[in-house]
N, C-alpha and C positions, 0 to 999 in steps of 0.2 A: 675395722669400723666402717659402717655404712653411712655415707654422705648423704644428707637429706636437705631439701630446701626448707627454709624456715617458715613457709606458709603453703597452704593447699592451692596450688595454681588451678587445679581442675574445678575446685568448688568456686573460685572466683570466676572462672570463664563461664560456668553454667548459670551463675546468678547475675552476670554482668548486665544482660538485657533487662531483666527484671529490676535490677537496682536503678538502671537509667530511666526506665519507665515510671518507677516510683518517685524518684526525684523530681521528674518532669511534672508529674501529678501534683505533688506537693508545691511546686514552685507555682503552678497554675492557680491552686487554692489560695495560696499566701498572697500572690499578687492581686487577686481578686479582692480579697479581704483588706489589703492596704489601700486599694482604690476607693474603698468605701469611706475611708478616713479623709481622703483627699478630694472627694467630690461631694456634691449635694445630694447625690443619689444613695439611697440605703437599701437598694434591692441586690441582696447577695445572689440570688438566682440569675438576675440579668447580668451580674458581672461574671458569674461562672459561664453561662452558656450563651450570652449575647453581648460580648465586650465590642467597643468600637474598633474601628480599623486599625488605629494607631496601637491600641493594646495588643491586639491580635498580631501586628507585625512584630512588636517588642518580644511577645511571648515566643513567637515562631522563631526569631533569631537566637533566642536563649536556648529553646529546645534544640535548635541545630547545633549549637555550641556544646549542649549536653551529649548529642549524638556523636559529633566529631571527637569529643573527649572519651566517650565510651568506645568508639572504634579504635582510637589510639591506644587505650588501655588493653583492649582485646589483642591488638597486635603485639604489644609488649608481653602480654601473658602466653601468647603462642610461641614467641621467641624464647621465654623462660622455659616452656615445656620442651622446646627442641634442645636447649642448653642442659637441661636435666637429663634427657635421653642420652646426649652425647656423654655427659659426665658419667652416667651409669655404665655406658659401654666401655668407656676408658677405664673405669674402676674395675670391670669384669676382666678386661684385657691385662691390667695390673696384677690382679689376683691370679690369673692363669700363668702369668710370667713368674711371679714369686713362688707359687705353689709347685711349679715344675722345674725350678731351679736346682741345680745339682748341689749348691751349697745349703747349709742349715741357716735359715734367716729368722732371727729372734727379735721382738721388740719388748724391751723391759722399762719399768718406770724407775723413779729415782731410788727406790729401795731394792732394785733388782728382781721385782715380781714379774714373771713373764705374762704379757699381755697378748702376744701373738707369736705363732711358730709355725712354719710352713711344712714341717715334717717331723716325725717321731725322733726323739733323742734316745738312742739305744733301743731298749725293750719297752719303753714307755710311750704310750700314745700321746698324741697332741692333746686330746681332751684332759687327760690326766696331767699333762705338763703345764698347761695354762692356770695361772693362779699360784704356782709354786715359785720358789726363789731359784734363780738362774744359777747362782753360786754353788748351790747344792750339787749340781751335776758335774762340777768340775773337781779334779784331785784337790785335796786339802792344800797342798803346797802352792797351788795356782789361785786359790780363792782371794787372798788379799791382793794379788796382782790385778785380778779382774775387778775387784771393788774399786780399786784406785783408778783404773781405766774409766770405768763408767762414771764415777764421780768427777773425774777430769773432764769428761765430755759435757755433762750438765753445767760445770763451773766455767768452762772456757768457750764452749761451742765448737771446739775443734776435734776432728777426728783423732783416734788413737788405735794402738793395736798391741796384741801380745801373743805369745805362742804357748801352747800346751802340749806337753808329751805325756801320754798315757799308754797302758798296757805293758806287757812284758819287756824287760830290759833288752832281751836279745831280738825282739821284733816290735819295736814301739810304734806307736800311732801318733802322728804329728797333726795338730790343727793350729791354723793361724785364725785369730779372732780379730776382725776389724770392727771397731766400735765408732759409730757416727751419730751425730745429733739429728733428731726428728723435730722439725719446727713447724710451728703453726702461729701465723702472724708474727713472725720473727722471734718467738720465744720457744726454748728448747722444752718440750713436753714429754719427750721419751728418748731412749737410745736404741738405735738398730745395731744389732750384733750379727755379723755375717761369719759363719765358721767354714773355713776351707780346708779340706783335707790336704795337707801338704806332706804327706808321708812319702810319696814317690819322690818329690823334690829333695827331701832330707836324705833319702836312700842315695839318690844320685850324688849328692855332696860327699857322702861317705864312700862311694865307690870311686870317685875321683882321686883318692889317696893311692889307688893303684894306677901307676903309669899306663898299663896296657888298655885301660878303660878310658883314660883321660879324654882322648880325641874322639870317642864314640858317644858322649853325652850330647843329647839333643840340644841342650842350651849352650850358650856361650860361657866359656870358662877361662879365667885368666888369673895370674898370680903376681902380685907386686910386693916388694919389701917395704920395710918401714921408712925408707927414703922416698917411696913412691915408684921406684924403678920397676918396670914390668919385667919379669923373669920367666914367664911361662904362659902360653896360650894354646888353646885348641883351634881347630880349623874353623869352627863356627864363628868365632870372633873374627878371624881373618877374612871370611867371606862377607860378614856384616859390615865391617869397616873398610875393606878393600886394600888393607896393608899387606906386605909380604911378612912372613915370620921374622926375618932379619931386621926390617925397618920397624916392626912393632917392638921388638925387644930392645931397640935404641930409644924407645920413647919412655917418658914418665907418665904415670896416671893423670897427671895435671894437663899434659898435652892432649889427652882424649875428651876433655870437658870444655865447656865454655869458660871464658875468663871469670866471669861472675860467680861461677860455681866452684872456683878454686878453694875458697874459704869453706864452703860446705863440705868438700871432700876431705879437707883437713880435719874438720870437726867430726866427720864420719869415722876416720881412722882412729881418732882419739877415743870415740865411744866404743868402737869395735874392740880395740886393745883392752878396754876396761871391762866391757860386757861380754866379750868373746863372739859375739854374733850380733848382727844387725840387719834389718830389711829396709831398703829405701828405694826410691825411684831417681834415676839419674839419666840425663842425656849424654850419650857417648858420641863424640864427634868423629866421623868417618874421614877418609883422606880426602874426599872431594868437598868436604865442608858440611856435608848432611848431618843433621842432629837426629840421632836415633834414640827414642826414648825406650829405657830398659828398667825393669824391675830387678834390683841388684840384692841378692843375699850374700852378704859379706861374712866371713868367719876369720877369726885369729888362730892360725895353725902353725905347726912346726913343719917347715919344708927345707930339705937339705941342710939341716943343722941350724937354721935360723927361723925366727918368727916372721911370718908373712900374712899378708891378707889374701885369702883365697875367695874369689868373687864367682858366683853363678849368675850370669845375666840372661834374662828372658826379654827378648823383644817384644815390646807391647805397643808398637807402631799401629798394627791394625786394629787392636783393641781400643786404643786411644781415638783413632780415627773414627770408628763406629760409635764410640761413646759421644764424641763431639758431634758427629753428625746427627745422631739421634736426638741429642739435647737441642741442637740448633734447628733441626727440622721441626721438632715439636713446638719449640718457641716461635719459629717463623710462621708455622701453620696457624697457631692460635693468634698471633699478632696479626697475621695477614687476613684472617677471617674478620677479627675485629675491625681492621683498618678498612677493609673492603665494604663491611656493613656501614660503617660511618660515611664512607665516601659515597655509597649508593643513596644514603638519606640526604647527602649534601647536593649530589648531582641534579636531582629532579628540581628543586627550587632554583638552583643556579641556571639552569637552562631556561627557566621561566623569566628570571631577571634579565638575562642577557637578550632574550627575545623582546622584552618590553624596552631595553635600551635602544635596541635597533629601531622599534617603532617611533620612539621619541626623537631619535637622530633624524629619521625620514620626515617627521612632521616639522622639525625645527632646522631645516637645512641652512637658513639664512642667518641663524643666531650662531655666530662664530664663537663667542665666549661660552656659550652653552655647550656647543659641540666639543670644545677643547676639554670642559670639564667632564663631559660624558665619555670622551676618549680616555681620560685618567681613571674613570670609574670601570670602563671596559677593560683596561690593562690590568687593573687590580683583580677583576673577576677572572681574567685569562690566567693570571698566576694562581688563583685558587683552583681553576680548572686543572692547570698542570699538577698541582698537588693532589687533586683528586685522582687524575690518572695514575700518578705514582702509587698511591694507596691501593687502587684497583689492581695494578700490575703486580704488587707485592703478593697478592693472593691467587694469581693465575699466571705464573711464569711459563707454564708449558702449553698454552692452548694452540699455538701454531702447528700445522701439518709439518711432519718431518720428511725428508727426501734425501736421496745419495747426494752428497756435496763434496766439492773440492775445497778442503779447508786452507790450502795454501792460497786459493783465489779469495776466499773470504778475508784472510788476513791482509792480502795485498789491497783488496777494495777498501778495507777499513782504514789502511795506511793512507791511501789516496785521498780519502774524505777528510782526514785531519791534517793533511799536508800544510795547508795555508795556516792553521792554527799553531802547528808546531813551529813553522818558520817564524811566525809573529812571536812566539814564546821563547825563541832561542833554544829549541830542543830538537835534536836529531834522532831519527829512528833507524835502527839497523835490523834487517831482516836476515835470519839464517834459517831457511826452511828446508826440510827433509826432501831429498831428490824424489824418493819413492813415496808417494802420497797413498796411503792406505784407504780403503772404501770405508766412509764414514757416513752414517745416517744421522741427520739432525736438521735443525731449522737455521738457514744461513743468516736470516734476520736476527734471530735471538743470539746466535753465537757471535755476529757481528756487534750486537749490543753489549755483550760481555766484554769483547776487545775494546770497544769504544770507551766503556767505563774505566776499564783498567789503565787505558792510555790517558785518559783525562786525569784519573787520580794521580798517575805518574808525574804528568806535567805540573800539576799543583804542587806535588811534593817537592819536585825539582826546584822550580821557580820560587817557592815560598821559603827555601832554605837561605839563611844569612850568608853562608859560604858561597852559594851561587851568586847572589847579588853583588858580593864584595869582589868576586873573580870577574863577573861581567863588567863592573865599574873599572877595574884595572885593565882588563883585556876585553874590548868590545865584540871581539869575534869569538869569544868563549860560549860554548854551547853545552847544554845537558845531553845525556844519552839515554835512550830507551832501547832495550834489546828484546826482540822477539824470536825464539828459537822453537823449532818443532822437532821431536825425535819419534821415531818408530820403536816401540818395545812389543814384545810378545802380546798379541791381542789387545793393544791399547796404543793411543796416540797421546803424546805428551806436548803440551804447549807451554812454554815458560816466557813470562813477562818480567824483565828486570829493569830497574831504573838506576840512575846515579844519584838519587836523592839521598837524604839522611837516613832513610830506614823507617821502621815502625817500632815503637818501644815495646818492651816485652809485655808491659801491662795492657797496651791497647791490642796487641796480637791475639789475646784470649778473647776479644769481643769484636774483632774486626768485621765479622760476618752477620753480628747481631742487628736486627731491625731497629732503626731509628739511633744507631750509634755513629756519631761523627765527631771528628776533631777539627773540621774545617771552621776557620774563622768567617768564611764568607757564608751566605745563606745556603742551607742545604738540609734535607730531611734525614740523611742517613740511612736511605733504603737502597742506595745503588748496588752496593756490595751483597745486600740480602737477596736483591733480585737476581744478581749474577749467580749467588750460590744456589738459588731455586732453580734457575735455567739449567745449570750444569748438572745439578741432581736430577732433574727431569730427563736430562740425556743420559742417565744411568752412569755419571762420572762423578768426580769430586774435585774440589779446588782447595787449595791450601796456601797460606801466606807465611812467609818467613823473611829473614833478613840474610843477605849474601855475606860472606865473610869479608869481602872487600868493601862493604858498605852498600847501601840501597836496599830497597824492598824487592822481593821475588815471589810472584804468584805462579804457581804451577797447577795446571789444569790437566787431568787425565781423563780421557774419553775412550770407551770400548769401541774397538773396530769390528767390523763384519768379518 
């Protein structure tokens, strides 16, 4: 569907000057006529072409207002033109991505009628497909399942999925259909169906029945019994989690997930035992505490004389990271552009007001009461100016020149700057920096800004926790901890900032880098971490937030090295 503006901006732009001129002329004539009724003169020609100076003054002022209004309207129209151009470019990019996607992407209405499809379904062209019922292209035994899935999406607004097996029984073709809502103004208007060919995945599952092929499967594979005890695993799972084979076989499946996901795993086991197969996403916990997002395809099979759960796990860490980065970058870019636009509109009159205040202060140096009030006003405007700077920074995180830097030195300098603040807050900082410092190109000012923001947030998290206040009251020498570690990995430098605070809630972790998102009780715009994310992204790296197993928040920065 082609998105269009609800008005013709080009027509408005072309006629704006004419409209302003016409309005000005009409106003001149009407004002002349009105003057006839309020004066003793009844000479319309004289009023039109020879008004007195006061009338000329008033009319000129009004005409100037018309001109200012017209100029402002013209500026708005120009911005709308630019927005429309960017929208068209974005739509073209979206269409290119969708049309070149390897999966079949279909949009259907509530009745299952196809409104859009990115590639032919079988031997039928896209033109012949649009307008037909989607269910007619599925095997009869799966049509009812597809109808229920689409209706569920329209009814609940939540995504759903189902699998379809087609073709010969000896060589079947499997597709996974993911059904999601397409919303406009919060209302579900259509359902998007993405069909992924999972034949190879299914074939791999079948091949794993043969022990000689078990360890050669590219994905992670493990088997656990109905008690949850892990009884088999391939090398890929060991590499991913960091466990030895012996240690892993001593664990229960519950030991490999977060505590709050234990009930979810039990529920999935019940469903798989009933439905024989289930696909879901699950975070597997590595030996070092890392959470690894995986797409799990779990089947209820017979293994060594007992019914077990055979799981094929595909690590989707990179996919999730790219998806989150893309969404966050798009959101940050859009928000940053809007914020910067607003900030620039505010900044100009703000500078004028500040200059005027300075002039007034200079002229009234002896009026102490007035000067005190003016200082309060200037303080308020300084606060507004800081807000404006933050808004502008949100849109331009990477403007500074980059140079070869010593990241250890940047960290040490930043630590020195906040030493007094940390001491006052009863927080200690521990540095564990890599001895071999790789060559890194970046902006020391901007990376220092990132570290400063992370340290300040850590201090606020630690000192704001009731447990910290309680311990500090009982033991005056008690202190919070901030740990900054650096590691060298192949072609990348890792900076990890960990604190001893209460951590970040799971709900807040999903939005921690979103612009204007904040949980602070004190004043704050919620743009600090958004700016940090933009700076790290501009340095071709990425930053993630998570909670440590022993408590506290952990921010991990990964930067490419030369």
